[in-house]
C-alpha positions in Angstrom: 176.8 149.7 -31.7 180.1 149.9 -33.5 181.4 146.8 -31.8 178.2 145.0 -32.5 178.4 146.0 -36.2 182.0 144.7 -36.4 180.9 141.4 -34.9 178.1 141.0 -37.5 180.5 141.9 -40.3 182.9 139.2 -39.0 180.1 136.7 -38.9 179.1 137.5 -42.4 182.6 137.0 -43.6 182.9 133.6 -42.0 179.5 132.6 -43.4 180.7 133.8 -46.9 183.8 131.7 -46.5 181.7 128.7 -45.7 179.5 129.2 -48.8 182.6 129.5 -51.0 183.9 126.3 -49.5 180.7 124.6 -50.8 179.2 123.3 -47.6 182.5 122.2 -46.0 182.2 119.7 -43.2 183.6 120.4 -39.8 186.7 118.5 -38.6 187.9 117.8 -35.1 191.3 118.8 -33.8 191.1 115.8 -31.5 190.6 113.4 -34.4 192.1 110.6 -32.4 189.2 110.9 -29.9 186.6 110.6 -32.5 188.1 107.7 -34.6 184.8 106.6 -36.2 184.2 110.2 -37.5 187.7 110.3 -38.9 187.5 106.9 -40.7 184.8 104.2 -40.6 187.5 101.6 -41.0 188.5 102.4 -37.4 185.2 101.1 -36.2 185.6 98.1 -33.8 189.4 98.7 -33.6 190.1 98.7 -29.9 191.1 96.2 -27.2 187.8 95.8 -25.3 184.3 94.8 -26.3 182.3 98.0 -26.2 183.5 101.6 -26.8 181.6 104.9 -26.5 182.9 108.3 -27.6 181.5 111.8 -27.2 183.2 114.9 -28.6 182.0 118.6 -28.6 183.6 121.4 -30.6 182.8 125.1 -29.9 184.3 127.0 -32.9 184.9 130.7 -33.0 183.5 131.2 -29.5 183.0 134.9 -29.7 181.3 135.0 -33.1 177.5 135.8 -32.9 175.4 132.7 -33.6 178.1 130.2 -32.8 179.4 127.2 -34.6 178.9 124.1 -32.5 179.4 120.5 -33.4 178.9 117.2 -31.5 179.6 113.6 -32.4 178.6 110.6 -30.3 179.4 107.0 -31.3 179.2 103.5 -30.0 180.9 100.5 -31.5 181.2 96.8 -30.7 184.3 94.8 -31.3 183.8 91.4 -33.0 187.2 89.8 -32.8 186.3 86.8 -35.0 186.6 89.0 -38.1 188.8 91.7 -36.6 186.2 94.5 -37.0 182.8 95.4 -35.6 179.5 97.1 -35.9 178.7 100.7 -34.8 176.4 103.6 -34.7 177.4 107.3 -35.0 175.4 110.5 -34.5 176.6 113.9 -35.6 175.0 117.3 -35.0 176.1 120.7 -36.3 174.6 124.1 -35.6 175.9 127.1 -37.5 175.1 130.8 -37.4 172.3 133.0 -36.1 169.7 131.4 -38.5 170.3 128.0 -36.7 171.4 126.1 -39.8 171.4 122.6 -38.3 172.5 119.2 -39.5 171.7 115.9 -37.8 173.1 112.7 -39.1 172.7 109.1 -37.8 174.5 106.2 -39.5 175.4 102.6 -39.0 178.9 101.3 -39.6 180.3 97.9 -40.4 184.1 97.1 -40.5 186.2 94.0 -41.3 189.9 93.3 -41.2 192.3 91.0 -43.0 196.0 90.4 -42.2 198.4 88.4 -40.1 200.6 88.9 -37.0 202.6 91.4 -39.0 199.9 93.8 -40.4 196.2 94.5 -40.2 194.2 95.9 -43.1 190.8 97.2 -42.2 187.8 98.2 -44.3 184.7 100.1 -43.2 181.4 101.2 -44.7 178.9 103.7 -43.4 175.3 104.5 -44.3 172.7 106.7 -42.8 170.3 109.6 -43.0 170.9 113.4 -42.6 168.3 116.0 -41.7 169.1 119.7 -42.6 167.0 122.6 -41.3 167.2 126.4 -41.2 165.1 129.0 -39.4 164.4 131.8 -42.0 162.7 133.9 -39.3 166.1 134.6 -37.8 167.7 135.9 -41.0 168.2 139.6 -41.5 167.8 141.0 -45.0 169.0 144.4 -46.4 165.5 146.0 -46.5 165.2 145.4 -42.7 168.2 147.6 -41.9 167.5 151.3 -41.3 170.4 153.6 -42.4 170.3 155.4 -39.1 169.0 153.0 -36.6 170.3 149.7 -37.9 168.3 146.5 -37.7 164.9 146.8 -36.1 163.6 143.4 -34.8 160.3 142.4 -36.3 160.5 144.8 -39.3 159.0 143.4 -42.5 160.9 142.2 -45.5 160.1 141.7 -49.2 162.7 138.9 -49.5 161.2 135.6 -50.8 161.9 132.6 -48.6 163.2 129.4 -50.3 160.7 126.6 -50.9 162.0 124.4 -48.0 163.3 124.8 -44.5 163.7 121.1 -43.8 165.4 118.4 -45.9 166.2 114.7 -45.4 168.7 112.7 -47.5 170.6 109.4 -47.6 174.4 109.7 -47.0 177.2 107.1 -47.4 180.9 106.7 -46.7 183.7 104.2 -46.7 187.3 103.9 -45.5 190.4 101.8 -45.3 193.2 101.6 -42.7 196.6 99.8 -42.6 198.6 99.2 -39.4 202.0 98.0 -40.4 204.9 97.8 -37.9 205.3 101.3 -36.5 203.1 103.0 -39.1 199.4 103.5 -39.3 198.0 104.8 -42.6 194.4 105.3 -43.6 191.9 107.1 -45.9 188.2 107.7 -46.1 185.6 109.2 -48.4 182.3 110.6 -47.2 179.2 111.7 -49.1 180.0 109.2 -51.8 176.5 109.4 -53.2 176.7 113.2 -53.5 173.3 113.9 -51.8 171.2 117.0 -52.8 170.9 119.3 -49.8 169.2 122.2 -51.5 166.4 124.2 -49.8 165.4 126.0 -53.0 164.6 123.2 -55.3 167.6 123.9 -57.5 170.0 120.9 -57.0 173.0 121.6 -54.7 175.1 118.4 -54.5 177.2 118.0 -51.4 180.8 117.5 -52.4 182.6 114.3 -51.3 185.0 114.8 -48.4 188.3 113.0 -48.6 190.5 112.3 -45.6 194.0 110.8 -45.4 196.0 110.2 -42.2 199.3 108.7 -41.3 200.9 108.2 -37.9 204.3 106.8 -36.7 204.9 105.4 -33.3 208.4 106.1 -32.0 209.3 103.9 -29.0 211.6 105.9 -26.7 212.4 102.8 -24.6 212.8 100.4 -27.4 216.0 98.8 -26.0 214.7 98.6 -22.4 212.8 95.6 -21.0 209.6 97.4 -20.0 205.9 96.6 -20.3 204.0 98.4 -23.0 202.2 100.6 -20.5 205.5 101.7 -18.8 207.0 103.0 -22.0 207.1 106.5 -23.5 206.3 107.4 -27.1 206.5 110.2 -29.6 203.7 109.9 -32.2 203.9 112.3 -35.1 200.8 112.5 -37.3 199.6 114.1 -40.5 195.9 114.5 -41.4 194.8 115.8 -44.7 191.2 116.9 -45.5 189.8 118.0 -48.9 186.2 118.8 -49.9 185.7 120.6 -53.2 188.1 123.5 -53.2 188.5 123.6 -49.4 191.4 121.7 -47.9 193.5 121.6 -44.7 196.5 119.8 -43.4 197.0 119.1 -39.7 200.6 118.3 -38.7 201.5 117.5 -35.1 203.2 115.5 -32.4 201.9 113.6 -29.4 203.9 112.6 -26.4 202.4 109.5 -24.7 203.5 108.2 -21.3 201.5 106.0 -18.9 198.1 107.7 -18.7 199.0 111.0 -20.2 199.0 112.2 -23.8 200.0 115.7 -24.7 200.0 117.1 -28.2 201.0 120.2 -30.3 199.6 120.7 -33.8 199.7 123.2 -36.6 196.8 123.3 -39.0 196.9 125.1 -42.4 193.8 125.7 -44.4 195.3 126.7 -47.8 194.3 129.5 -50.2 194.6 132.1 -47.5 192.1 130.4 -45.1 192.5 130.5 -41.3 195.4 128.5 -39.8 195.8 127.6 -36.2 198.0 126.1 -33.5 196.3 123.5 -31.4 197.2 122.2 -27.9 195.7 119.0 -26.7 195.8 117.1 -23.3 194.4 113.6 -22.9 194.1 111.5 -19.7 193.4 107.8 -19.6 191.8 106.8 -16.3 191.9 103.0 -15.9 189.2 101.4 -13.8 190.5 97.9 -14.4 193.8 97.5 -16.3 193.5 93.7 -16.6 190.1 94.0 -18.4 191.0 97.2 -20.3 188.2 99.2 -18.8 189.0 102.9 -18.9 187.7 106.4 -19.2 189.5 108.8 -21.6 189.1 112.6 -21.0 190.4 115.1 -23.5 190.6 118.8 -24.0 192.1 121.0 -26.8 192.2 124.6 -27.8 192.9 126.1 -31.3 194.5 129.6 -31.5 194.2 131.2 -35.0 197.5 132.4 -36.3 196.3 133.8 -39.7 193.1 134.8 -41.4 190.8 135.3 -38.4 191.8 137.3 -35.4 192.0 135.6 -32.0 190.6 138.7 -30.2 187.4 138.5 -32.3 186.9 134.8 -32.2 188.4 133.6 -28.9 189.6 130.5 -30.8 188.1 127.1 -30.7 187.7 124.7 -27.8 187.0 120.9 -27.8 186.2 118.5 -25.1 185.9 114.7 -25.3 185.1 111.7 -23.2 185.5 108.0 -24.1 184.7 104.8 -22.3 185.9 101.2 -23.1 185.0 98.0 -21.4 184.9 94.3 -21.6 181.5 92.8 -21.2 180.9 90.1 -18.5 179.1 88.0 -21.1 182.1 87.7 -23.3 183.6 84.3 -22.6 185.7 84.0 -25.8 189.2 85.3 -25.2 190.1 84.9 -28.9 191.5 88.0 -30.6 192.3 88.0 -34.3 195.8 89.2 -35.3 196.9 88.9 -31.7 200.6 89.8 -32.3 200.1 92.6 -34.8 200.3 96.3 -34.1 196.8 97.8 -34.2 195.6 101.3 -35.0 194.6 102.1 -31.4 198.2 101.7 -30.4 198.8 105.1 -32.1 196.2 107.0 -30.2 
């Protein structure tokens, strides 16, 4: 009973932190394996014709109720304008009351540039559904001083007016690939949608993202093909939403089909920080056409704020697929000689 009580207290503290952060969005540690979620300007930015990505995040595994997030995306590369069209679906499930968000959005991206640089723009628009199960909530008058919570006990707490809400949501982003640098930024919830269940307006704060990566060629002076080289790729990703913010700093080592990374994430203002380990495998089915599977796994270990023994950290798994369609007869690719954003991931 004592251990159970400690777990519920921990869950309440995490929930309170989420409320103070004013509905903070989740972010993926494997941001490079969900590029469209990171920045809509990365839509259509890959070598093949069709790309599909799926990523799942199980946050604070041991906390009652769970914090689970999933994003699936598909985008189509249209080389004539250096961008593409895409579709993204994101689902989040938080806490014992099943606070759930489902979003589906369309994305359009376009690029300008030359053989020296590529500047990409992306816009995103879709619909979000937010629901909660009030029957799973526990109120203070349902807790007996001696026996604790008794399932099915009555409460005098008044339920909010709604348990289901739909709203329009929009975002935009920009990305620049220049020489060995890749720099981008994005804004989500630009229209500040109202996600209130009570009838009193509760505007969802805009989420800002900025990211920069550098590709350090370890075999620059050697006459090797691109897929035979080794690279260090340091990156910094900054997120800010209302008063909540975090910085993710790390380094990837990329060689052939293997990509290994080490990251440190700070949450600011005394929030939970973590160390992240990531491992990515590229499995080529046809190197000439660029058809490949990408498998990724990562684990976050808290180093401040929340205790690892109580949360068991956070685990992510991802899978990606790229292919060239048989119907594509046009071999033309815009900005053929320029470095592109996918070279950094």
